[in-house]
C-alpha positions as CSV (number, residue, x, y, z in Angstrom):
1,M,0.0,0.0,-0.1
2,H,2.8,2.5,0.7
3,D,4.4,1.9,-2.8
4,K,1.1,3.7,-4.3
5,P,0.4,7.1,-4.4
6,I,-2.5,8.9,-2.3
7,L,-4.1,11.4,-4.4
8,V,-4.9,14.8,-2.7
9,T,-7.3,17.3,-4.6
10,G,-7.6,20.8,-3.4
11,A,-3.5,20.8,-3.0
12,T,-3.2,24.6,-3.1
13,G,-5.9,25.2,-0.9
14,Y,-5.7,26.1,2.8
15,I,-5.7,22.7,4.2
16,G,-4.4,20.6,1.1
17,G,-1.2,23.0,1.0
18,R,-0.5,21.6,4.3
19,L,-1.5,18.4,4.1
20,V,0.7,17.4,1.0
21,P,4.0,18.3,2.6
22,L,3.1,16.6,5.9
23,L,2.5,13.4,4.3
24,L,5.6,13.8,2.0
25,S,7.6,14.2,5.7
26,Q,6.0,10.9,6.7
27,G,7.7,9.1,3.8
28,K,4.5,8.5,1.8
29,K,4.2,9.1,-2.0
30,V,1.6,11.9,-3.1
31,R,0.1,12.7,-6.3
32,V,-1.9,16.2,-6.5
33,L,-4.5,17.2,-9.0
34,V,-4.2,21.0,-9.7
35,R,-5.3,23.2,-12.3
36,S,-2.2,25.0,-12.6
37,R,1.3,23.2,-12.5
38,R,3.1,26.7,-12.6
39,K,1.3,27.6,-9.3
40,L,2.4,24.6,-7.6
41,E,5.8,24.8,-8.6
42,S,6.0,28.1,-6.2
43,R,5.5,25.9,-3.0
44,P,8.8,24.8,-1.3
45,W,7.8,20.9,-1.6
46,A,6.9,20.9,-5.2
47,S,10.3,19.5,-6.4
48,H,10.2,16.4,-3.7
49,E,11.1,13.2,-5.2
50,N,7.9,11.5,-4.1
51,L,5.4,13.9,-5.2
52,E,3.4,13.3,-8.8
53,V,1.7,16.2,-10.4
54,V,-1.4,15.9,-12.5
55,E,-3.1,19.0,-14.2
56,G,-6.8,19.1,-14.5
57,D,-10.0,20.2,-13.0
58,M,-12.5,18.2,-10.9
59,V,-15.6,20.3,-11.5
60,S,-15.0,19.6,-15.4
61,G,-13.6,16.4,-14.8
62,K,-10.6,17.0,-17.0
63,G,-7.6,15.0,-15.8
64,T,-9.4,13.1,-12.9
65,M,-9.0,9.5,-14.4
66,D,-5.1,10.1,-14.7
67,A,-5.1,11.5,-11.2
68,A,-7.0,8.5,-9.6
69,C,-5.2,5.9,-11.4
70,G,-3.2,3.5,-9.1
71,C,-4.0,5.4,-5.8
72,C,-4.5,3.8,-2.7
73,A,-6.4,6.5,-1.1
74,A,-7.7,9.8,-2.1
75,Y,-8.3,13.1,-0.1
76,Y,-11.2,15.1,-1.4
77,L,-10.4,18.7,0.0
78,I,-12.7,20.6,-2.8
79,H,-15.3,23.0,-1.8
80,S,-16.3,25.5,-4.7
81,M,-17.2,28.6,-2.6
82,N,-15.6,30.9,-4.9
83,P,-16.2,34.3,-6.4
84,A,-16.0,33.1,-9.9
85,Q,-18.6,30.3,-9.3
86,K,-22.1,31.7,-9.7
87,D,-23.6,28.7,-8.1
88,F,-21.1,26.8,-5.8
89,R,-23.7,24.0,-4.9
90,D,-23.7,23.0,-8.6
91,A,-20.1,23.0,-8.9
92,D,-19.8,21.1,-5.5
93,R,-22.2,18.5,-6.9
94,K,-20.1,18.2,-10.2
95,A,-16.9,17.9,-8.6
96,A,-18.1,15.2,-6.3
97,Y,-19.9,13.1,-9.2
98,N,-16.6,13.1,-11.1
99,M,-14.6,12.0,-8.1
100,V,-16.9,9.1,-7.5
101,Q,-16.4,8.1,-11.0
102,A,-12.7,8.5,-11.2
103,C,-12.3,6.5,-7.9
104,R,-14.6,3.8,-8.8
105,I,-13.3,2.8,-12.3
106,N,-9.8,3.1,-10.9
107,R,-10.6,1.2,-8.0
108,V,-9.0,3.5,-5.4
109,G,-8.9,2.0,-1.8
110,R,-10.6,5.0,-0.2
111,I,-11.8,8.4,0.0
112,I,-11.2,10.6,2.8
113,Y,-13.4,13.9,2.8
114,L,-13.0,16.9,5.2
115,S,-16.5,18.0,5.5
116,G,-18.1,20.3,7.9
117,V,-20.5,19.7,11.2
118,V,-23.8,19.4,10.0
119,P,-26.4,20.2,12.6
120,D,-29.8,18.4,13.2
121,D,-31.7,21.5,11.8
122,P,-34.1,21.5,9.0
123,N,-33.0,25.4,8.3
124,I,-29.1,24.7,8.0
125,S,-27.5,27.3,5.3
126,K,-26.8,26.4,1.8
127,H,-23.0,26.1,2.7
128,L,-23.7,23.3,5.2
129,A,-26.3,21.7,2.9
130,S,-23.7,21.4,0.2
131,R,-21.3,19.8,2.4
132,A,-23.6,17.3,3.5
133,E,-24.9,16.6,-0.1
134,V,-21.2,15.8,-1.4
135,A,-20.7,13.2,1.4
136,Q,-23.9,11.6,0.2
137,I,-22.4,11.9,-3.3
138,L,-19.3,10.4,-2.4
139,S,-20.9,7.6,-0.8
140,L,-22.7,6.4,-4.0
141,S,-20.2,4.1,-5.2
142,D,-18.4,0.8,-3.6
143,V,-15.4,2.8,-3.0
144,P,-15.0,3.0,1.2
145,L,-15.7,6.7,2.4
146,T,-14.3,8.2,5.5
147,V,-15.8,11.6,6.7
148,L,-14.1,14.0,9.0
149,R,-16.5,16.9,10.0
150,A,-15.0,19.9,11.4
151,A,-16.7,23.2,12.8
152,Q,-14.7,26.3,12.7
153,I,-10.8,25.8,11.8
154,I,-8.7,28.0,13.6
155,G,-5.2,28.6,12.2
156,A,-3.4,31.6,10.6
157,G,-4.3,32.2,7.2
158,S,-8.1,30.5,7.6
159,A,-11.0,32.2,6.4
160,S,-12.8,31.7,9.9
161,F,-9.8,33.2,11.6
162,E,-9.2,36.1,9.4
163,L,-13.0,37.1,10.0
164,L,-12.3,37.0,13.4
165,R,-9.2,38.9,13.5
166,Y,-10.4,41.8,11.4
167,L,-13.7,42.2,13.2
168,V,-12.3,42.2,16.6
169,D,-9.0,44.3,15.5
170,R,-10.7,47.1,13.6
171,L,-14.2,47.2,15.4
172,P,-14.4,48.7,19.0
173,V,-18.1,48.5,18.7
174,M,-19.9,45.4,17.2
175,I,-23.3,45.6,16.1
176,T,-24.2,41.9,15.2
177,P,-27.0,39.5,14.3
178,R,-28.5,37.1,17.2
179,W,-26.0,34.5,15.8
180,V,-23.5,36.1,18.1
181,Y,-25.0,33.7,20.5
182,S,-24.8,30.6,18.4
183,K,-22.4,28.0,19.9
184,C,-19.3,26.3,17.9
185,Q,-16.6,24.1,18.7
186,P,-13.5,25.3,16.9
187,I,-10.5,23.2,16.1
188,A,-7.0,24.0,15.5
189,V,-5.5,23.5,12.2
190,S,-2.9,21.2,13.4
191,N,-5.3,18.8,15.1
192,V,-7.3,18.8,12.1
193,L,-4.2,17.6,9.8
194,T,-3.5,14.9,12.5
195,Y,-6.8,13.4,12.1
196,L,-6.5,13.5,8.3
197,T,-3.2,11.6,8.3
198,G,-4.2,9.3,11.2
199,V,-7.3,7.9,9.5
200,L,-5.1,6.5,6.8
201,D,-3.5,4.0,9.4
202,A,-6.7,3.4,11.1
203,P,-8.7,0.5,9.5
204,E,-11.7,0.9,11.6
205,T,-12.3,4.4,10.2
206,V,-13.6,3.0,6.7
207,N,-17.0,4.0,6.1
208,K,-17.3,5.9,9.1
209,T,-18.3,9.3,9.8
210,Y,-16.8,11.4,13.0
211,D,-17.2,14.8,13.9
212,I,-13.8,16.6,15.1
213,G,-13.6,19.5,17.2
214,G,-11.6,21.1,19.9
215,P,-12.0,20.7,23.6
216,D,-14.1,24.1,24.2
217,I,-17.5,25.0,23.0
218,V,-18.1,28.7,23.1
219,T,-20.3,31.2,21.5
220,Y,-19.1,33.4,19.0
221,K,-19.3,36.4,21.4
222,E,-17.0,34.3,23.8
223,L,-14.8,33.8,20.6
224,F,-14.4,37.4,20.4
225,E,-13.6,38.2,23.7
226,I,-10.9,35.6,23.8
227,Y,-9.4,36.7,20.8
228,R,-9.7,40.3,22.1
229,Q,-7.8,39.1,25.4
230,E,-4.9,37.3,23.6
231,A,-4.3,40.0,20.7
232,G,-4.1,42.5,23.9
233,L,-7.0,44.8,22.9
234,R,-9.2,47.1,24.6
235,K,-12.4,45.8,25.7
236,R,-15.1,45.6,22.5
237,L,-18.6,46.5,22.9
238,I,-21.3,43.9,21.0
239,I,-24.5,44.9,20.7
240,P,-26.9,42.0,19.3
241,V,-30.0,43.3,17.0
242,P,-32.4,40.8,15.5
243,V,-33.0,42.8,12.2
244,L,-29.4,42.3,11.0
245,T,-29.8,39.9,7.8
246,P,-27.2,37.6,6.5
247,R,-27.0,39.7,3.2
248,L,-26.6,42.7,5.1
249,S,-24.3,40.9,7.6
250,S,-22.3,39.7,4.7
251,L,-22.0,43.2,3.2
252,W,-21.0,44.9,6.4
253,I,-18.1,42.1,6.9
254,N,-17.3,42.4,3.2
255,I,-16.3,46.3,4.1
256,V,-14.6,45.3,7.3
257,T,-12.6,42.2,6.5
258,P,-10.6,41.1,3.5
259,V,-13.4,38.4,2.9
260,P,-15.4,39.2,0.0
261,T,-19.2,39.4,-0.3
262,S,-19.5,36.1,-2.2
263,I,-17.9,34.1,0.6
264,A,-18.9,36.0,3.6
265,R,-22.6,35.3,2.8
266,P,-22.5,31.5,2.8
267,L,-20.2,31.6,6.1
268,V,-22.8,33.9,7.7
269,E,-25.5,32.0,7.0
270,G,-23.7,29.1,8.3
271,L,-23.4,31.0,11.7
272,R,-27.2,30.9,12.8
273,N,-26.8,27.6,13.3
274,N,-25.1,25.6,16.3
275,V,-21.9,23.6,15.0
276,V,-21.1,21.4,18.2
277,C,-19.7,17.9,17.7
278,A,-22.4,15.2,18.0
279,E,-20.0,12.5,19.1
280,N,-16.2,12.3,20.1
281,S,-15.3,8.8,19.2
282,I,-12.3,10.0,16.7
283,R,-10.7,10.9,20.0
284,D,-10.2,7.4,21.2
285,I,-9.0,6.0,17.5
286,I,-6.6,8.8,16.8
287,P,-5.5,10.4,20.4
288,Q,-3.7,13.7,20.5
289,E,-3.5,16.7,22.5
290,L,-6.3,19.1,21.3
291,L,-5.3,22.9,21.8
292,T,-7.9,24.7,23.5
293,V,-9.4,27.9,21.7
294,R,-7.0,30.3,23.5
295,E,-4.0,28.3,22.4
296,S,-5.3,27.8,19.0
297,I,-5.7,32.0,18.5
298,T,-2.4,32.5,20.4
299,R,-0.6,30.3,17.7
300,A,-2.4,31.9,15.0
301,L,-1.5,35.2,16.0
302,E,2.1,34.4,16.5
303,R,2.5,32.8,13.1
304,V,1.0,36.2,11.5
305,R,3.1,38.3,13.7
306,Q,6.3,36.3,12.5
307,H,5.0,36.3,8.7
308,T,5.0,32.6,8.9
309,V,1.6,32.0,7.5
310,D,2.2,28.7,5.6
311,T,-1.1,28.6,3.3
312,S,-4.0,31.3,3.3
313,W,-7.5,30.9,2.4
314,T,-6.7,33.1,-0.8
315,D,-4.7,30.4,-2.1
316,A,-7.5,28.3,-3.4
317,G,-8.7,28.5,-6.7
318,E,-7.2,29.8,-9.8
319,P,-8.0,33.1,-11.7
320,E,-9.7,33.2,-14.6
321,I,-7.2,34.4,-17.0
322,P,-8.9,36.8,-19.7
323,E,-8.6,35.5,-23.4
324,W,-6.9,38.6,-24.6
325,V,-3.9,37.9,-21.9
326,T,-3.1,34.3,-23.2
327,C,-3.9,35.1,-26.9
328,G,-2.6,38.8,-27.4
329,D,-4.5,39.7,-30.2
330,S,-7.0,42.2,-28.7
331,T,-9.2,42.3,-32.0
332,Y,-9.9,38.6,-32.1
333,A,-10.4,38.9,-28.0
334,G,-13.4,41.2,-28.9
335,G,-12.1,44.8,-28.2
336,T,-9.2,47.1,-27.8
337,T,-6.2,46.6,-25.3
338,L,-5.4,49.9,-23.9
339,Y,-2.2,50.7,-22.1
340,S,-0.3,53.3,-20.0
341,A,3.7,52.6,-19.9
342,H,6.3,54.3,-18.0
343,A,10.0,53.6,-17.5
344,V,13.2,54.6,-15.6
345,H,16.7,53.7,-15.5
346,I,18.2,53.4,-12.0
347,K,21.7,53.0,-11.2
348,D,21.8,49.5,-9.5
349,T,21.6,46.0,-10.2
350,M,18.8,44.2,-11.5
351,N,18.6,41.9,-8.3
352,N,18.6,44.9,-6.2
353,V,15.8,46.7,-8.0
354,W,13.7,43.4,-8.2
355,G,14.0,43.5,-4.3
356,V,12.1,46.1,-4.0
357,V,9.8,45.4,-6.8
358,K,8.9,41.9,-5.2
359,R,7.9,43.5,-2.0
360,I,5.1,45.9,-3.4
361,G,1.8,46.1,-1.7
362,G,0.6,44.7,1.5
363,T,2.1,46.2,4.5
364,T,4.9,47.7,2.4
365,G,2.3,49.6,0.2
366,W,2.7,51.2,-3.3
367,Y,5.6,53.2,-2.7
368,K,3.8,56.6,-3.8
369,D,0.5,58.1,-3.1
370,D,-0.5,55.3,-0.8
371,Y,-3.7,57.2,0.2
372,L,-4.8,56.9,-3.2
373,W,-4.7,53.2,-3.4
374,R,-6.5,53.1,-0.1
375,V,-9.2,55.2,-1.4
376,R,-9.6,52.9,-4.4
377,G,-9.7,50.0,-2.0
378,I,-12.4,51.3,0.0
379,I,-14.4,51.9,-3.1
380,D,-13.8,48.7,-4.5
381,K,-14.8,47.6,-0.9
382,L,-18.3,49.3,-0.9
383,V,-19.0,47.8,-4.3
384,G,-18.4,44.2,-3.2
385,G,-14.6,43.7,-4.1
386,P,-11.7,42.4,-2.2
387,G,-10.2,45.6,-1.7
388,L,-6.7,46.2,-0.1
389,R,-7.0,44.3,3.2
390,R,-6.3,40.9,1.6
391,G,-2.7,42.2,1.8
392,R,-0.3,39.4,1.0
393,R,0.8,36.4,2.6
394,D,4.4,36.7,2.8
395,P,5.9,40.4,3.0
396,E,9.3,39.1,1.0
397,E,8.4,36.3,-1.4
398,L,5.4,36.3,-4.1
399,F,4.4,33.0,-5.7
400,I,2.2,32.7,-8.8
401,G,-1.4,32.4,-7.6
402,D,-0.9,34.6,-4.5
403,A,-3.6,37.4,-3.6
404,L,-1.8,40.6,-3.3
405,D,-4.3,43.3,-2.3
406,F,-6.9,43.4,-5.0
407,W,-4.7,41.9,-7.6
408,R,-3.2,38.2,-8.3
409,V,0.0,37.2,-9.3
410,L,-0.1,35.6,-12.8
411,D,3.8,35.4,-13.4
412,V,6.8,35.8,-11.4
413,Q,10.4,35.7,-12.9
414,K,13.1,36.7,-10.5
415,N,14.7,39.7,-11.7
416,R,13.1,40.0,-14.8
417,R,9.3,40.3,-14.5
418,L,5.9,40.7,-12.2
419,L,2.8,40.3,-13.7
420,L,-0.4,40.9,-11.6
421,L,-4.1,40.4,-12.6
422,A,-6.7,42.9,-11.1
423,E,-9.4,41.4,-9.0
424,M,-11.3,44.6,-8.1
425,K,-14.4,45.6,-9.6
426,L,-13.8,47.2,-12.8
427,P,-15.8,48.0,-16.1
428,G,-13.3,45.6,-18.0
429,E,-10.0,43.7,-17.2
430,A,-6.7,44.6,-16.4
431,L,-3.4,43.6,-15.8
432,L,-0.1,45.6,-14.1
433,E,3.2,44.4,-15.5
434,F,6.7,45.2,-14.2
435,T,9.8,44.3,-16.3
436,L,13.4,44.7,-15.7
437,M,16.0,44.7,-18.1
438,P,19.7,45.6,-18.4
439,V,21.2,48.8,-19.5
440,T,25.0,49.0,-20.4
441,T,26.4,52.6,-19.2
442,G,29.9,51.7,-18.9
443,A,31.3,49.7,-15.8
444,E,28.3,50.5,-13.8
445,S,25.2,48.4,-13.5
446,V,22.2,50.3,-14.8
447,T,18.9,48.5,-14.6
448,E,15.6,49.8,-16.8
449,L,12.3,49.3,-14.8
450,R,9.1,49.2,-16.7
451,M,5.6,49.6,-15.1
452,I,2.8,48.9,-17.7
453,A,-0.8,49.0,-16.9
454,Y,-3.2,47.2,-19.8
455,F,-6.9,47.5,-19.9
456,H,-9.6,45.6,-21.8
457,P,-12.6,47.9,-21.3
458,R,-16.2,46.3,-21.4
459,G,-18.5,48.8,-23.3
460,I,-18.6,52.4,-23.1
461,W,-18.6,52.6,-19.3
462,G,-15.0,50.6,-19.6
463,M,-13.6,53.5,-22.0
464,M,-15.0,56.0,-20.0
465,Y,-13.4,54.7,-16.8
466,W,-10.0,54.2,-18.4
467,Y,-9.7,57.8,-20.2
468,A,-10.8,59.4,-16.8
469,L,-8.4,57.7,-14.8
470,F,-5.6,58.1,-17.8
471,P,-4.2,61.4,-16.2
472,V,-3.9,60.1,-12.9
473,H,-2.2,57.3,-14.1
474,L,0.3,59.5,-15.7
475,I,1.2,61.1,-12.3
476,I,1.2,58.0,-10.3
477,F,3.2,55.7,-12.5
478,S,6.0,58.1,-12.5
479,G,5.6,59.1,-8.9
480,M,5.8,55.2,-8.1
481,L,9.2,54.6,-10.3
482,K,11.0,57.6,-8.5
483,A,9.8,56.0,-5.2
484,I,11.0,52.7,-6.1
485,A,14.4,54.2,-7.3
486,K,14.7,55.8,-3.9
487,A,13.8,52.7,-2.1
488,V,16.4,51.0,-4.0
489,D,18.9,53.7,-2.9
490,G,20.1,54.0,-6.6
491,D,20.5,57.2,-8.6
492,I,18.2,57.7,-11.6
493,V,20.1,57.9,-14.6
494,K,17.2,58.7,-17.0
495,G,13.6,59.5,-16.7
496,P,10.9,58.7,-15.8
497,W,9.4,58.8,-19.4
498,R,6.0,57.6,-20.8
499,I,6.7,55.1,-23.6
500,K,4.2,55.9,-26.3
501,H,4.2,53.0,-28.5
502,I,4.9,49.3,-27.1
503,A,4.1,46.0,-28.7
504,L,1.1,44.0,-27.3
505,Q,2.9,40.7,-27.8
506,R,0.6,38.6,-24.9
507,C,1.0,35.4,-26.9
508,S,1.8,33.3,-23.6
509,L,2.0,33.6,-19.9
510,D,5.0,31.3,-19.8
511,T,7.4,33.3,-22.3
512,V,10.3,34.1,-20.6
513,H,11.6,37.5,-21.7
514,K,15.3,37.1,-23.0
515,I,16.7,40.1,-23.6
516,T,20.2,40.5,-24.3
517,V,22.6,43.7,-23.2
518,A,22.9,44.5,-27.2
519,E,19.2,44.4,-27.6
520,A,18.7,46.4,-24.6
521,M,21.1,49.1,-25.9
522,K,19.7,49.3,-29.2
523,R,16.3,49.8,-27.8
524,N,17.4,52.6,-25.5
525,D,19.1,54.5,-28.2
526,H,15.7,55.0,-29.8
527,T,13.8,55.6,-26.4
528,P,11.3,58.6,-26.1
529,K,12.6,61.4,-24.2
530,E,10.9,62.4,-20.8
531,S,7.4,63.8,-21.4
């Protein structure tokens, strides 16, 4: 059995991104089904000798047969509560059926599914109902199934913890719905991982369902108070009201926290139910030290303060890459690609300039006119976008697929390129690209840094939006390039200047920009003068 691989779906998500390296550290062979191999390559464990990667998609069924072939067990860690999904329940249903078919045909030894605690209540939320339905679908075949049902998972980077952290950190007075008195049984993410790996070696868990939770049962009001104490904050005033609907609550949470409305609403709807373990028999089968709520929060806070968050709720899913990005023919893609491009020559090495560029966003900010970025973030929040509060998972490193404020990282090439896809609410689609190129001016190192914003407008409103902001871009982009040069501590040799004509060659995100010194010099001889 140990010679056969273990399939992990959802390997780039919050739990999957922690489970895979844990299984590998235990000497197990692991196969992952991911939509983007490039996104996975940024993980430190991606080159492990016992790891196999299959590209595919569980919702569409692509690659599922190849992924399940020859596996002794499969972890099902997929939940389609994604802003890009209009109906997450339908997506959950399709993915579960594809999982069943792939495991049945390939005679996989067993399926292990991480679900949520589903209370015995006819009025459960759509989110919890979908979790329960997935468990029913996975049990349809003759493949043995083990279901672990968790309530709130507390850990640095989890959606539940981020909701808790931002609400208590930012609101000295909280007007809450009556769900603040609902009971829950949180569990630390480390305890969840121990249960997930433990059931593999516990044959008595086959075809069984277990509730997993920590030792404490608390109300959400008590949870807020414990967090406040551990975070060292002043007393918070909590005022429950009977008229705050889930929709209003989710809009309010969207404004205060980094969690968008599309995710906040199903989560909030689930808070009205008591989510407490109905039984605790798993504790006898897989004994471990269960962390209390207070210990779980303390550990999570410490990880946040040390910037050592292994995975985040923002890691899950794959951004919808626009056709015009991958194809490059804007006419074929259905419109015109607009751009605003600026450049500067900085007397310093490409490595040093890159060190400043890669730290952009998050707590570092955008180097210039941060108040304008914050205003744009507030506007985005008010219309249901992610805003700036998502920040970034790590202050120093960026990986493909990372969330970066209201952007998503599409491409990272050390010392060469950073490409960001806008996830803010826009009347169109936008990219922001930073490119670095060498410039030869004698013995000293000079780097050309380019900053280019691409925009694919949607209708007349998109055109009006772009041209209304174009003068602002001229000021902000030049200012940012100057500020980056200052942060590098390198002198500006030339610029910043506006590049009036560029070739829109966007044929592939995988294309590496190979620019020789001679090519750079030839182009720089014809660089437009500063405007």
